C-alpha positions in Angstrom: 1.8 5.4 -22.5 -0.3 7.5 -20.4 0.9 8.9 -16.3 -1.9 9.4 -14.1 -1.9 11.6 -10.9 -1.0 8.9 -8.9 1.9 7.3 -11.3 3.5 11.4 -11.3 3.1 11.2 -7.4 5.3 7.9 -7.3 7.7 9.5 -9.7 8.1 12.3 -7.5 8.1 9.8 -4.5 11.0 8.2 -5.9 12.8 11.3 -6.6 12.4 12.7 -3.1 12.7 10.1 -0.5 13.0 12.5 2.6 9.5 13.7 2.1 6.5 11.7 2.8 4.3 10.5 0.1 1.1 12.5 2.2 2.8 15.3 1.3 3.9 14.7 -2.0 0.3 13.8 -2.8 -1.1 17.0 -1.0 1.2 19.2 -2.9 0.7 18.0 -6.3 -3.2 18.2 -5.4 -2.6 21.7 -4.6 -0.7 22.6 -7.5 -3.6 21.4 -9.8 -5.9 23.3 -8.1 -4.2 26.7 -7.9 -3.7 26.2 -11.7 -7.9 25.5 -12.1 -8.7 27.9 -10.0 -6.6 30.9 -11.8 -7.5 29.5 -15.4 -11.4 30.0 -13.8 -10.6 33.5 -12.8 -8.8 34.2 -16.9 -5.7 34.2 -15.7 -2.5 33.2 -17.2 0.0 30.7 -15.3 3.2 30.9 -16.8 6.2 28.4 -16.3 9.3 29.7 -17.6 11.1 27.2 -20.3 8.2 24.8 -19.7 4.9 26.2 -21.0 2.1 28.2 -20.0 -1.5 27.7 -19.5 -4.2 30.1 -20.6 -8.0 30.4 -21.4 -8.7 30.8 -25.6 -12.2 32.3 -26.1 -13.9 30.5 -29.1 -16.8 32.6 -31.1 -20.1 31.3 -32.1 -19.8 29.0 -35.1 -22.2 27.2 -36.9 -21.7 23.7 -37.8 -23.2 20.5 -39.6 -24.7 17.5 -37.7 -23.1 14.8 -40.0 -25.8 12.6 -40.0 -29.1 14.7 -40.3 -27.2 17.6 -42.2 -28.9 20.2 -39.9 -26.7 23.3 -39.1 -25.9 23.7 -35.4 -25.2 27.0 -33.8 -22.4 26.5 -31.4 -22.3 29.1 -28.5 -19.3 30.7 -27.7 -17.0 28.9 -25.3 -13.7 29.3 -23.2 -11.0 26.5 -23.6 -8.2 25.5 -21.2 -5.1 25.7 -23.3 -1.0 24.5 -22.9 1.3 25.8 -24.7 4.9 24.2 -24.5 8.0 26.6 -24.2 11.0 26.5 -26.2 13.0 24.3 -23.8 10.1 21.9 -23.3 10.0 21.6 -27.4 13.8 20.9 -27.6 14.0 18.4 -25.2 10.9 16.3 -27.1 11.9 16.8 -30.2 15.4 15.9 -29.4 14.2 12.7 -28.1 12.0 11.9 -30.8 14.7 12.7 -33.0 17.5 10.1 -30.9 14.3 7.6 -31.1 14.1 7.9 -35.0 17.9 7.8 -35.6 17.9 4.4 -33.4 15.4 2.9 -35.4 16.7 3.7 -38.4 20.4 2.4 -37.7 18.4 -0.5 -36.5 16.7 -1.3 -39.4 20.1 -0.5 -41.6 21.8 -3.0 -40.1 19.1 -5.8 -40.4 18.7 -4.9 -44.3 22.7 -5.1 -44.4 22.6 -8.0 -42.9 19.7 -9.5 -45.0 21.3 -8.1 -48.1 24.8 -10.1 -47.5 23.0 -13.0 -46.5 21.1 -12.9 -50.0 24.0 -12.6 -52.0 26.0 -15.1 -50.6 23.5 -17.3 -51.5 
Protein backbone atom coordinates (compact mmCIF):
# COMPACT_ATOMS: atom_id res chain seq x y z
CA UNK A 1 0.00 0.00 0.00
CA UNK A 2 1.30 3.42 -0.92
CA UNK A 3 0.58 6.44 1.21
CA UNK A 4 0.29 9.72 -0.65
CA UNK A 5 0.86 13.19 0.73
CA UNK A 6 -2.92 13.61 1.03
CA UNK A 7 -3.19 10.29 2.92
CA UNK A 8 -0.51 11.49 5.32
CA UNK A 9 -2.35 14.76 5.87
CA UNK A 10 -5.61 12.90 6.57
CA UNK A 11 -3.88 10.55 9.02
CA UNK A 12 -2.40 13.51 10.92
CA UNK A 13 -5.80 15.27 10.89
CA UNK A 14 -7.33 12.21 12.59
CA UNK A 15 -4.69 12.35 15.34
CA UNK A 16 -4.79 16.14 15.76
CA UNK A 17 -8.48 16.96 15.62
CA UNK A 18 -7.95 20.31 17.32
CA UNK A 19 -6.01 21.60 14.27
CA UNK A 20 -7.65 22.52 10.99
CA UNK A 21 -6.90 20.42 7.91
CA UNK A 22 -5.62 23.57 6.17
CA UNK A 23 -3.04 24.14 8.93
CA UNK A 24 -1.88 20.52 8.82
CA UNK A 25 -1.66 20.62 5.02
CA UNK A 26 0.43 23.78 5.23
CA UNK A 27 2.79 22.26 7.83
CA UNK A 28 3.28 19.03 5.86
CA UNK A 29 3.94 20.95 2.63
CA UNK A 30 6.39 23.28 4.38
CA UNK A 31 8.20 20.31 5.95
CA UNK A 32 8.72 18.76 2.52
CA UNK A 33 9.79 22.13 1.10
CA UNK A 34 12.39 22.60 3.85
CA UNK A 35 13.79 19.09 3.34
CA UNK A 36 14.06 19.66 -0.43
CA UNK A 37 15.64 23.11 -0.02
CA UNK A 38 18.23 21.82 2.44
CA UNK A 39 19.12 18.88 0.19
CA UNK A 40 19.52 21.26 -2.76
CA UNK A 41 22.08 23.16 -0.71
CA UNK A 42 23.94 19.93 0.03
CA UNK A 43 22.91 19.82 3.69
CA UNK A 44 22.12 16.67 5.61
CA UNK A 45 18.83 16.45 7.54
CA UNK A 46 18.80 14.15 10.54
CA UNK A 47 15.84 13.12 12.64
CA UNK A 48 17.28 11.22 15.62
CA UNK A 49 16.09 7.60 15.86
CA UNK A 50 14.05 8.02 12.65
CA UNK A 51 16.61 8.52 9.90
CA UNK A 52 18.53 10.98 7.80
CA UNK A 53 18.29 12.48 4.35
CA UNK A 54 21.46 13.34 2.48
CA UNK A 55 22.90 13.74 -1.00
CA UNK A 56 25.08 10.99 -2.43
CA UNK A 57 27.42 11.87 -5.25
CA UNK A 58 27.73 9.20 -7.92
CA UNK A 59 30.90 9.21 -9.96
CA UNK A 60 31.03 9.27 -13.73
CA UNK A 61 30.67 5.74 -15.07
CA UNK A 62 30.33 3.75 -18.26
CA UNK A 63 27.39 1.45 -18.91
CA UNK A 64 26.28 -0.64 -21.85
CA UNK A 65 23.03 -0.07 -23.71
CA UNK A 66 21.48 -3.57 -23.67
CA UNK A 67 19.77 -3.12 -27.03
CA UNK A 68 22.71 -1.79 -29.05
CA UNK A 69 25.57 -2.99 -26.81
CA UNK A 70 26.98 0.48 -27.26
CA UNK A 71 29.01 1.95 -24.40
CA UNK A 72 27.31 4.94 -22.82
CA UNK A 73 29.09 7.38 -20.56
CA UNK A 74 26.95 8.50 -17.64
CA UNK A 75 27.92 11.85 -16.12
CA UNK A 76 28.41 12.29 -12.39
CA UNK A 77 25.17 12.97 -10.56
CA UNK A 78 23.83 13.80 -7.15
CA UNK A 79 20.96 11.72 -5.80
CA UNK A 80 18.91 12.12 -2.62
CA UNK A 81 19.16 9.24 -0.16
CA UNK A 82 17.24 8.31 2.99
CA UNK A 83 18.91 6.08 5.55
CA UNK A 84 16.61 4.81 8.31
CA UNK A 85 17.67 5.15 11.93
CA UNK A 86 18.05 2.30 14.40
CA UNK A 87 14.70 2.81 16.08
CA UNK A 88 12.83 2.88 12.74
CA UNK A 89 14.65 -0.25 11.53
CA UNK A 90 13.77 -2.13 14.73
CA UNK A 91 10.13 -1.07 14.61
CA UNK A 92 9.75 -2.25 11.00
CA UNK A 93 11.72 -5.43 11.64
CA UNK A 94 9.60 -6.30 14.70
CA UNK A 95 6.39 -5.75 12.73
CA UNK A 96 7.59 -7.94 9.85
CA UNK A 97 8.81 -10.65 12.23
CA UNK A 98 5.45 -10.65 14.04
CA UNK A 99 3.55 -10.91 10.74
CA UNK A 100 5.80 -13.80 9.66
CA UNK A 101 5.20 -15.57 12.99
CA UNK A 102 1.44 -15.12 12.57
CA UNK A 103 1.56 -16.54 9.04
CA UNK A 104 3.64 -19.52 10.21
CA UNK A 105 1.19 -20.17 13.06
CA UNK A 106 -1.82 -20.05 10.73
CA UNK A 107 -0.18 -22.33 8.16
CA UNK A 108 0.89 -24.74 10.91
CA UNK A 109 -2.66 -24.93 12.29
CA UNK A 110 -4.18 -25.51 8.85
CA UNK A 111 -1.62 -28.20 8.04
CA UNK A 112 -2.16 -29.88 11.42
CA UNK A 113 -5.93 -29.93 10.83
CA UNK A 114 -5.48 -31.34 7.32
CA UNK A 115 -3.04 -33.94 8.60
CA UNK A 116 -5.44 -35.04 11.37
CA UNK A 117 -8.34 -35.23 8.91
CA UNK A 118 -6.18 -37.29 6.52
CA UNK A 119 -5.11 -39.70 9.30
CA UNK A 120 -8.74 -40.28 10.34
CA UNK A 121 -9.57 -41.63 6.87
